[in-house]
Structure formats: structure tokens, C-alpha cells
N, C-alpha and C positions, 0 to 999 in steps of 0.2 A: 680625670674629671672632664677634660676637653672632649674626649671621645664620648663619654656619657652625655654630655651636653649636645654634641652633634647628633647622637642617636635619638635623643629626645626631640630635637628639632625636625629630624627626618620623619619621625613618627607623626608629629603634629602636622607636617606638610602633607603626608600621605593619608591622614585620617579622612579628609573629605573624599579622596578617591576611593578608599575602602568603603565608606558609607554609600557612595554612588554605586559601586559594584554590588553591594548588598541590596540596594534598592532595585537594581536591574533584575537580579535574581528573584527578588520578591515579586516584582511586576510580572515576570515571566510565569511564576507560579500562579499568580492571581489570574493572568490571562488564560492559562491552561485550565485551571479549575473553573473559572467563570464561564469560559466558552463551552466547556463540557456540560456544566449545569444548564446553560441556556439551550444547548442542543437537546438534552434529555427532556426539558420542558416543552420544546417545540415538537419533538417526535411524539411526546405523550398526548398531545392534542389530537394526533392522528390514530395512534395505536394503543394508548394506555401506558401507565407508568412502568409496569414490569417489562413489557416488550421494549419500550424506549430505552430503559436503562441497559438491557442486554444488547440492544442494537449499537448503542454508543460504545459499550465495552468492547464489542467486536471490532469496531472501527479503531479503537485505541490499540488493540492487539496488532492490527494491521500496521498502524503507524509505528508501533514499538519495534517492528521488524526493521524498519529503516533506521531507527535510532541505534539499535544493537549493531547493525552492520557498520554504521558510522563510527561507533565507539571502538569496535574491533580495529579499525584503521587509525584510531587516535584522533578522530574528527568529532568535535562536539556540535550537536544540533543546536541551532540558534533558538528555535521555538517549535512547539507542537501545539497547534491551535485548531479547535473545532469550528466549523462553519455550519450553523444551523441549517438543516434541510439540504445541505450540499456535501457534507462529509468533514474532512479534516486534511491538514497538510503539515509536513515537517520541513523546515527550512534549514539549510546548512550552506557553508561556504568552503569548498575544498581549497587546499593550498594551490593546487594546479589541476587543470582539466585532464582527467584520465577516463576515456570512454568506457573501458571494461569495468573499472571500479564503480563508475556511475551506474552502469547497467546492472551490476550485481547488487548494488545498494537498492536500486529500484525494485528488483525482483524479491529482495528480502521481505518487503512488505506483504505481497501476496502469499509468499511461502509461509511466514509465521501466521498470517491471517487465516490461511487455509487449514493449517495445523490446529489452530485454536477452534475454528468452526467444526472441524471433524471430531475433535475431542468433545466438544459440546454436543454434537450429534450422538456420539456413543453414550455419553452420560444421560442424555434425554431418552435414548432407546432403552437403556438399562432400567431407568426409573419410570418409563412409560409416560414421559412428559411431552405432550404435543406442543406446548409453548417452546420448550428448548429445541425441539426438532425444527419448528418453524423458524426460530432464531438462527439455527445452524444453516438452514437453507438460505436465508437472507444473507448471512455472513459469507457463504460461498459465492452467492450472486455478486456481492460487493467486490470480491477478489477477482472474479471472472471479468466483471466490467472494467476493472483496473488494468487488465491485460490487453485491452483494445489498443491497437497501434496508433494512438493519437496522443500528442503532447497536450496537456501536462500529465496525462495518465502514466502509470508505471510502464505500461506496454509501449508507449511512445518513446520512453527513455531507453528502451532496450532494442527496439525494432531494427535500427540500423545495423546492429551487429549480428542479427540472426541470419541464418542461411535461407535462401529462397525456398528450399524444400520444406521449411517449417510452415510457411504461408500456404504452400501447395497442399500440405497435409491438413492444415486447419480448414482450408477452403473445401476440400473433399468431405471433411467431416460435417461442415455446415450444409453442404449440398445434400448429404444423406439425411441430416436432421430435417432439412426443409421439405424433403419428399415425404417423410413420415409425419411431421407436424408443421405445416406451413404457418409461419408467423412473420409479421412485418419486421420485427426487430432482427430476426435471423437474416432477412434479406439485406438489411442495413449493414449488419456485421459482415456478410458475405461480400458486399461491395467494398467495404473498407479493407478487408483482407485481400481482395482481388487487386485493388489499387496498390497496396503495399507490395504485392508480388510483382506487379508490372513495374513499379518504381525501382525496386531493387535490381531487377533484371536489366532494365533499360538505362537507369541512372544510378549506378552504384555509389554509395557514400564513401568519401575519402577516409572516414574514421575507421573503416574496416582494416585498412593497411596498418593501423596502429595496434591491432590486436592479433595475437597469435591464433592460428587455426584451431588449436586444441581448446583454447578458451572460448572461442566462438561456438565450437561444438558443445562445450559444457553449458553455455547459455541456451543454445538451441534445444538441447535435450531437456534441460530443466524447465524451459518454457512449455514444451509439449507435455511432459509428464505432469506438470502443474495443471494444465488445462484438462487433461484426462481425469486426474484426481478430483478436480472440482466438479466436472460433469457427472462423474459416477456418484460423488457425494450428494449432489443436488437431486439426482434421480432417487437415491435412497432416502432422502429426508423430505421429499415433497409431500405435503399434506393439503388437501382441498378443505380449507377451514378458514373461519374468520380469525382475526388477531386478538380480539377482546375476549 
């Protein structure tokens, strides 16, 4: 009887804590769903509801890549929140700082986002849907943008661990593209890549010493293959049309 009484008292003492945790989970869900709805509404003012819904869904797939990578390591994401007209972000708090795992988690977003956009492109091609192809192109562009070597973008979280030859290869590709299709944004990207190459050659980051060469090679190859896949996909899905 005494144990039952103690158990009942413990349950009563923990009841407010359980209620608080349930409220936190509920608030996270409300924040996620609410921010998603607001984002769709904001983009709809620019592009219409169908395109806006597809655009936000592609952003969600990108962020889901980060969440899946975290869950594989046993880390729970604190929140997935959409920011109208700016995108979305996933927050987490690792138990300890591990550069390779952080870089791999960062790349997981563009990887899953690119797979999702390419799958949508194939489905749009089979069904002859210009809307889906246009969405796929935009989704690929989102993931390419996120690979720019600037924090807080995903590319900025992995840049320190990539080998300098990655930036040299990307720079040569940008120069070739600039010759064929001169565009101001390509010039900006080339300057960023050139700076990253210079920084890594002249001022190597100490984080590199914490990561095995084979893992750095894996990240470097994945980064390059991802860029090539995105560029090829964008070329295949480009349509000169309005969004409505």
C-alpha cells in the first residue's frame, strides 16, 4: 500500500511536467504547420496556389533530409520552421561538435532535395506537365543555391572539409558557363568560389585535422556529383514560360 501511495504521489508530481512536454510538442507542430501555411499563402501572392504549394513541399523535402540524417545518428531536431519568402530551417543541438557529422548532415538536405526535384521532373515529363517541370527546376535551383560556400547555407557548413581541388573544379565550370552565358549571378558565384579556394590554400582550417582523408574525399566527391546532377537536371527541366 505504501508503494502504491508513493507511485500515485510521483505520478501527481510528474503530471505537470508531462503536460508541459505535451504542450511543447503541440506548439512545435503548430509552429511547423502554421509557418508552412503562411509560406504557401505568401508565395501564392507571387505565383499562384498550385505553384506555391509545390514550392513549399520541395523546401520541406530538402529540410527532411537534415531531419533524417539527424535521426539516423539518434539526434532529434528541435524544430522545422518555414520563413515566408526566405525558405526554412531545421535546428538541432548535437551532444558534441563533430565536423564530419555536421557536414554530412548539411549535405543530406540538398541530396534528398535534389532526389525529390528530379523525381518530380521525371513525373512531370511523363505526364507532360509544364507546371511540374517548372517546379522541379526551381527545386533544383534551391538546392544549388544552398551549396554556396557561405554560412548559414549548407555549403558553408561543409566547405571547410572539402579539398581545394573541389573549388578549382567548380571554378573552372563557372568560367566555362560564364563564357557561354554571361550572367551577373555567375560572376558572384565565381568570386565566392575563388575566395574559398584562396582561403583554403592560404589559411587551412584546423577542423580538417579532425577528419580522416577518406571521409573528406567522400564529402568532396558527393559535393561535386551533387552539383553536376543539379546542373544537368536544371538544363533538362528549363522552360521559358510564366508560372501562372
